[in-house]
N, C-alpha and C positions, 0 to 999 in steps of 0.2 A: 605121647609128645614131649622132649624135653623141655624143661621148664624155661630156659632162655628163648627157646624158639616160638613159644605162645605169643609174647608180645610182638615179636616180627612181623607173624604172620596175621596177626590182628592190625596190626599199624599198616600192612601192606594192602588190607582191605578198606581200610579207611582213607588212604592215599588217594585210591580211584574218584576222580572229579571234585575233589576239594578245593573250594573256593577261596581265594583272597579274603582277608578279613582285616579288620581296622583293629591296629593294637595300641589304645589310647585309655588314659584314666578318665573314668566317668564319674563325675560328680552327680549327685543325688537327682537332678531334672534329665541329666542325660542316660543315667542309668533305666530311671523309667521310661524313657523315649525308646530305649534300646529293647526293653522287652517288649514294649506295645509292638515295635517294630515286627519282632519276631512272630508275636501273635498274629498281626496281620499278615505275614506272608505265610504261616500255617495256620489257619484259622480252625481247621476241621480236625487237629490233634494237639490244641493247645487251650489254655485258659490260663487267665491272669486274676489271682485273687488276692487280699490282703488279710493277713493274719491279725492287723491291729496297727497301732501307731507307736513310735518312740517318745519319748520323754517330749521332744521338741516338736512332735506332732506329724512326723515323717511315716509313712506307710510303711510296713514291713511286705513288701510284695513277694507272691511265689508265682513262679512260671510251671503250669502242670503239662506234661507231656504225656498223651494216652489217645489210643483209638476211640475212647469214648469219655473225653475231657469231663471232668465233673461228676463223674459216677465210679462209685465202687464195683468192679466186676468181682462177682465170686471165683477165686483162686487165682485171682490176678494178685501178685504183691504188690505193695506201697514201698517206695523208696524215696529216699531226699538227701539233697547237697544243702549245707548251710554253710554259707562264707561271711568274712567280714565280722565275726563277733567282737574281735578286739580292732576298734576302727581304724588303727594304723597299720595293719596287717592286713594288705590289700590286694595281694597277689590272687588270693582265692576268688574275690569278689569280681575280679576281670576274667580269670579262667572259668568261672561259671557263668558269665556273660556270652565268652567266646564258645562255651559247649552249648548253651541255646541256641545260638545261632548257628552252630556246627549240626547239631541234631537236626534243626528245620530244612537247613541246606540239604543234607544228606536225604532226609526223608523226601524232599521234592525230588532229587535226582533218582529215587530208586533204590539206594543203597541196601542191598537185603538184610545186612548186619542190622543196621540202624531202624528200618523197617520192623524187623522181628522183635527188636527190643521195645521199640515204641508200643507195638501191637500186644506185647506180653508182660509191659511192666506199665505201671502208673509213677511215673516219674514226677518228684517236685523239688523246684531249684528255688533256693532263697538267696539271691548274690550277697544281699546285705541284713545282717541283724543287726547291725549297730551304725545306722546312717547318721546319727548325730556327732559318734566319735569319729566315723570316715571325714566329715566335713572340718573338723578341726584341725586333722590330719594333714587333708589335702590342701587348707591355707599354706601351711608351712611348705608343702612340695617335698618331691623324692630328694632333693639337695640338702634340706636344711630341717629333715623333719627329726625331731627328738624321738629317744628309743621307746618313751611312754607318752609322747604328745599324742592326743587323740585315743589312746588305749581304752579307757574306760567310755561309758556312756555321759550324756550330759550332767547327770546327777554326781559324776565322779566314781561311779561303781563299776568295776570288772564282773562282766555279765558271766564270765565262765568261774567265779567264785560266788556266785547269786542264786544257785538253783538249791532247793531244801536238801539238806544232809542225809541223805537215806542209806550213806554207806554205815554211819555209826549205828543205824537202828539196825541194819542189816546184820551187821558183827554179833549185835547184841540177841537179835532173834535168832541169830544160827546156835547159839549157847542154850537157849530154851526149845530149840526145835521149832521155832516159828515159821512163818514164811519165808520163802526162798524167792518170790517174785511178787510185783504188783504191790509193793510196799507202802502201805497209806502214808499220806503226807500228814505233816503235823496241823492241829488245828487252826493256828495262826498262820499259815504259811503266805497266805497271800499278802498280809502286811509286811511280810520280809523281804519281798520280790521286787525289781523293778519292772516297770510296764513292758519292756522288752522281754524278760523271761516269763513274765506271766501270760503275754501273747504266747510264745514258744510252748509252755507248758498247756495251754489250753490248745494249742494246735496237736501236739502230738498226743492228747487225749482223745481229739476227735477223729484221727485216723491211725488205721493200725498198721503202722510202719514196720517194716520187718528189718529192713538195712537202712545205714547213713553213715554219713562222715560229716565232720565239719571242719574247714579249712583254714589255717592259721598260717603264721610266718615266724622267721627268726630262727630256725633250724631246718632240716632236712630228713624227717623220720616219720615213719606210720606209727603212731602211738595207741597202743590198746588198754581196757581197761583190767584192772582197776587203775585209776588215779591216785586213789586216797588208800593210804596203807593202812592195815589193821593195827600195827604196832604204834600204838596212843601214846607210849612212853618219851618219845621224844617230840620236842615240841617244834623243832626246825625244819620247814616243809623243804628243806633239801636232804633232809635223811631219804635215804635209797634202800626200799625194803621190797624187793618183789612180791607183788600181790595179785595173785592170777584170780581169774574167776573161774567157776564152775567149766566154764566154756573156753577154757585158756588156749588149747590145742586149736580149736575154729578159729578164735580170735588172731593167733598168728598165723595162721594160713590166710585170713581174709587181709590182712597187714602187709603179708608178702604179695599177695595179689597186686596190691599197688605197687610196693616197692621195687617188685621186678618188672613191671611193666612201664615202670618210671625209667627215664634215660639213667638218670645215675644215682637215684635214691638208695637202692640196694647195694651199691660199692660200699656202703656204709662211713666211709670218711667225708664229712660235710661240715663246713662252718667251724672247723677246729674240733669237732666230736667224732667218736666213732661207735654206729650202733651196727652190731652183726646183722646181717642181711637186709638194713636198713628200718627195722623194727624196734620197737621196745615197749616193754609194759611201763604205763604210766607213773606207778609208784616207784617202780626200780630205776626211772630216771629222776625223778623228783615227787614227793606226796602234796598232792592239792585237794582242798576240800569245796564241795559244793559244786564240782564241775559238771558239763552238761553231759559228758559221754556216759558217766559213771550213772547219771539219773537216767538217761534213756533206758539202760539195761535192768536197773533196779525197779523201776516204776511203768515201764511200757513193755510191749515184744519186741521193741527195736533193739539191734543190736548197732551200736555206733562205735566208730574210731575217728581219733584226731589225725588230721593230716598236717602236717609241718612242711611247709612247701619251698622255702625260699630262705637263705641266710640273710638276705637283705628285707626288712617288713614291708619298706614301700619302693620297691625297683624302680629304675627309670623306665620311660616307655620303649627305650630302645632295647630293652630286653625282654619284652612281654612276649614278642614273638617266640624266641627262643624258649621262655617257660612254656609257651602254650604246646609247641610242640615236643618237650620232654614229658609234658602232663596228660595229653590228649587220650593217648591208648589208655593211660592208666585210669582215666575218669570213665572211660568207656567200659574197660574190662571189670572195675569194680562194681558199677550199675548189674553186670551181668552176675555176679557172684550172689544175688540175690535168688537167683534160681538154682539153689541147690538144698539137699536135705530132704524134708517130706512135707507134704500137705495134703489138705483135704477138708471133706466136710466132717462137722459132727451134727447128726440129726436124730431125731426121735422116730420112734416107729412110724408116725406118718410122715415121714420125709421133711419135717418141719426144721429150720436150722436150729442149734442151740448156742445161743451168745454166753460168752465167759464161760465156757466148758474149760477145763483145764488139761493141757497135755504134759504129759511127766514121760521123762525119759530115762530109764533104767540106769542108773551109775552116774547120771549128770543132775545134781541138785539143783536145778535153776528151771522152772515151770514156765510155759507160756500160754496165753488163752486164746479162744476163739473169738472171732471178729462177731460183729451185728447180725451178720448173715448166717454165722455157724461155720465160717471157713477159718483155717488155721494155717501157718506157717512157721515151720521148725528147723531153722538153720542147722546142718548137720554135716559131718565130714563123712567119707565112704566108710563103709561097715554095717554090720548088722546091729538092731536093737529091740529093744523090747519096749512098746510104747503103751501108754494108758492115758486113756479119756475118761473123765469124771466131771459130774456136774450135779449139782443138788436136786434130790429127787429123783435121781436117775442111778440104777447099777452100773458100776464104772464096768468098762470093757478094755481089755489088754490085749494087743496084738504083736507080731513081731514082723520086723521089715527088713529089708536089704537096700541101702542106699548106694548108688552107683556115682562115679565121677561126673557124669556129664549133665543130668537133669533131675530135678526132684522126682522122689517115688510117689505116688499117689497112695495115700492111705487113709479110707473114710470110717467112720465110727459111727454105728447106730445104738442109740441107747436105750434100753427100756426102761420103763418106770419102773421105783420101786414099789412094793406092796404096802401100802401102810399100816401099821401096826397098832395093836391096842396098847397105851401105856401099861406097864405093870406097876401096881400100888406097892409102896413099900413103907416100911415105918420109918419115921424120921430117925436120924442116928446122930448121936452126939459126937463121934469122930468123923463124919462125913465132911468132906471139904470141897467146896464148889471150885469151878475155873479161876475165878477172881481170886480167892483166897490162895491157890496153889500160884497164881502167879505173883501174888505178894511175897510168898516164899522165895520165889526164884529171882525177880526181877531186880530187887533193892541191890544184890551185889553189883550188877551192872550198871545201876543208876549211880552207886556210890563212886563207881570207879570214874564214871560221865562227868560228875559233879566236880573233880578233881583238876580238870582243865581249865 
């Protein structure tokens, strides 16, 4: 089906029985009421939970949609949307409230597409990651809101510059053939992040998210990792150097899914900027450090992009309906992208799931791991792949599979335990070098470079 036709077909499916929604800006209390109203209307497929509190004590609420709320079902992927990370970028907040109400309404009406999506996906929606900043921005109102008013949290910190810097560790690790996924956090990371950031890190560590988007404003473009340029010789954050991930083509496809389903993002010319196809590599636009989307990719199994959705950070209420109609199909179509690539179970010879097994795809230097139940999800473009599953104490297993364009391919791995071998005694040698000594030989070069910043 032609790319331009897919959003049209999807939109027609959503039009059937679409109910009139209220298009208003929601303060914190109103946001909470809206979430609980949706939960009361769809009690069997929704759940509300809080991942923590903001600096000023406001809950960071999440609304979950699932046919079994609160339960991870094996082989059912986890998806998340995060809005309002910058308190004065409010369109994402309102769109996620509209999306929540829409999913509930359409599920109750028996919309086949939405019903299938909720039954096959565990969807987590956080309308506001920065409720304190929003309240500051909302007091000014849309007409007199300053460009930075309410952007930061109550401690004056930009939350999208507050995650541990794993990019630098990853670039150094790559030079010494170190890990390419689940890069460990610095020992003192908790003392360096804000309460909202801490809550999100603990959240994404507790759920095996597969795909995600965080919603911003100030431009109209779908932005994908990496956000931070590898070229550290230039200190200006506006230095533009395209910095692709090992999954660059996949990320471009994910970004285009949103931009082409959006009413005008794909046209490229928006807000005085031009982005071909309405997408951009983050570092190619401008490099930023300690951002959330790069952190998701480097620390978890989650592939996240950043959606810039409006030229006006705080659009007036009369523009909200137009924006909702422009984004509705794109928001649904992007969730559906979680169902691609391969998925399966990693188990032992007794069919017990193996948690933390590493799934490697030949030719793509970014691995993912299996979840607590042994299930895994690896987003991939259509094609034929050689995939290896490995786990400590087991023999690795390599399989070849073909991925189609419609649904994920099921690829299960049953690993056999390694036979323990007797250690061979050897005489000590004065020329032998252990791993720590080897790292000391290699790491200082990178360390010296890092201390020059």
